[in-house]
C-alpha positions in Angstrom: 80.3 121.5 121.9 80.9 120.9 118.2 82.3 117.4 117.5 83.2 118.3 113.9 84.5 121.4 112.1 83.5 121.4 108.4 85.5 123.5 105.9 84.5 123.9 102.3 87.6 123.4 100.2 85.8 124.4 97.0 84.1 122.4 94.3 81.8 120.7 96.9 84.8 119.0 98.6 84.7 119.4 102.4 87.5 119.0 105.0 86.1 117.5 108.2 88.1 117.9 111.4 87.2 115.9 114.5 87.1 117.0 118.1 89.4 114.7 120.0 89.0 113.8 123.7 92.4 112.9 125.1 93.6 111.9 128.5 96.3 109.7 130.0 94.8 106.5 128.5 94.9 107.8 124.9 92.0 109.5 123.0 88.5 109.0 121.8 86.7 110.7 118.9 83.5 110.2 117.0 84.4 108.9 113.6 81.1 109.5 111.7 77.7 110.9 112.6 75.1 110.8 109.8 73.0 113.5 111.3 75.9 116.0 111.8 77.1 115.3 108.3 73.7 115.8 106.8 73.3 119.2 108.6 76.5 120.2 106.8 75.5 119.2 103.3 77.0 115.7 103.3 74.1 113.4 102.5 75.8 110.2 101.6 74.4 106.8 102.3 77.8 105.1 102.9 77.5 101.3 102.3 81.1 100.1 102.5 84.5 101.1 103.7 87.9 100.2 102.3 91.4 100.3 103.8 94.6 100.5 101.8 98.3 100.6 102.9 100.7 102.3 100.6 104.5 102.6 100.8 106.2 106.0 100.6 106.0 107.3 97.1 103.0 105.2 96.0 100.4 107.1 94.0 96.9 105.7 93.7 94.6 107.3 91.2 93.1 109.4 89.8 90.1 107.0 89.9 86.4 107.3 89.3 83.4 105.1 88.2 81.0 105.9 85.4 77.3 106.3 86.2 75.3 104.7 87.6 78.2 103.5 89.8 79.8 106.9 90.7 80.8 107.0 94.3 81.0 109.7 97.0 83.8 109.1 99.4 84.8 110.0 102.9 88.6 109.6 103.1 90.7 109.4 106.2 94.4 108.8 106.7 95.0 106.5 109.7 98.8 106.2 109.6 101.5 108.1 107.7 100.7 111.0 105.5 99.0 111.5 102.1 98.5 114.3 99.6 94.9 113.8 98.6 93.4 115.2 95.3 89.8 115.4 94.0 89.1 116.5 90.4 85.7 117.7 89.2 84.6 115.6 86.3 80.9 116.8 86.2 80.7 117.6 82.5 78.2 120.5 82.9 79.9 121.9 86.0 81.5 125.4 85.6 84.5 123.9 87.5 84.9 120.8 85.2 88.6 119.8 85.3 89.4 121.9 88.4 90.8 120.2 91.5 91.3 120.6 95.2 94.1 119.0 97.3 94.9 118.7 100.9 97.5 116.9 103.0 96.0 114.4 105.5 98.1 113.2 108.4 97.9 109.8 110.0 96.4 110.9 113.3 93.1 110.2 111.7 91.6 113.5 113.0 90.8 114.8 109.6 88.9 113.5 106.6 87.6 114.8 103.3 84.3 114.3 101.6 84.6 113.8 97.9 81.3 114.1 96.0 80.1 111.8 93.3 81.5 112.4 89.8 84.9 113.4 91.0 88.2 111.6 90.2 90.1 110.9 93.4 93.7 109.9 94.1 96.5 110.3 96.7 100.2 110.2 97.0 101.8 108.6 100.1 104.3 110.9 101.8 106.5 110.7 104.8 108.8 108.0 106.0 106.2 105.4 107.1 103.6 103.5 105.1 100.2 105.3 104.8 97.0 103.6 105.8 94.0 105.1 104.3 90.3 104.3 105.1 87.5 105.5 102.9 83.8 105.1 103.0 81.9 104.8 99.7 78.2 105.2 98.9 78.0 102.9 96.0 79.3 99.4 95.1 82.5 98.8 93.1 81.7 98.0 89.5 84.9 96.9 87.7 83.4 97.5 84.2 82.6 101.1 85.2 86.1 101.9 86.6 88.1 104.6 84.9 91.0 106.9 85.7 92.8 110.0 84.6 96.6 110.3 84.2 98.0 111.6 87.5 100.4 113.8 85.5 97.8 115.3 83.1 99.3 118.8 82.6 95.8 120.1 81.8 94.8 119.5 85.4 97.6 121.6 86.9 98.0 119.4 90.0 101.2 120.3 91.9 102.2 117.0 93.5 104.6 117.7 96.4 106.9 114.8 95.2 107.3 112.6 92.2 105.7 109.3 92.8 108.0 106.3 92.9 105.5 103.5 92.4 102.2 103.3 90.4 100.1 100.3 89.4 100.3 99.3 85.8 96.7 100.5 85.4 97.5 103.9 87.0 100.4 104.4 84.6 98.1 104.0 81.6 95.1 106.2 82.2 94.3 108.8 79.5 94.2 112.5 80.0 90.9 114.1 81.0 90.6 115.7 77.6 90.5 112.2 76.0 87.2 111.3 77.7 83.8 112.1 76.2 81.6 112.6 79.2 77.9 112.7 78.5 
């Protein structure tokens, strides 16, 4: 029996759906299995996980870190609902500037894998706060942190709603075309 279903969303981003074992007590699911993930092309050495809570309408992103601190991420919504976006910022990639998006619901039964050298962000949807947990495979390096304007028209992202709250930093990121990636 397969515990996970892996679906390639394009650009190297993968949707992972968990098998859930439910009964009258509730449910159980395996949250992460390095061997199963490696068999499906996800070879991250995840070293830390982070949890955020966002009110409805909060947009976080689009964030990334410069080398050598780029991060691969496994992102899971534990509560609420998010519209999750990954943008390819690999300069020599034929899909540079392209993005994929997916809606993750707070049952925690799905997650996405975002490879290194992608900008990542999400918009909290629904009526309740969204709790998001994400594993990263590299440390946070504040001097290496960057971002792209969430509303950069060159990216063509169709957000399902207008965000109502962004951090000051997220309001000021430049467009992707303003970066000079090496």
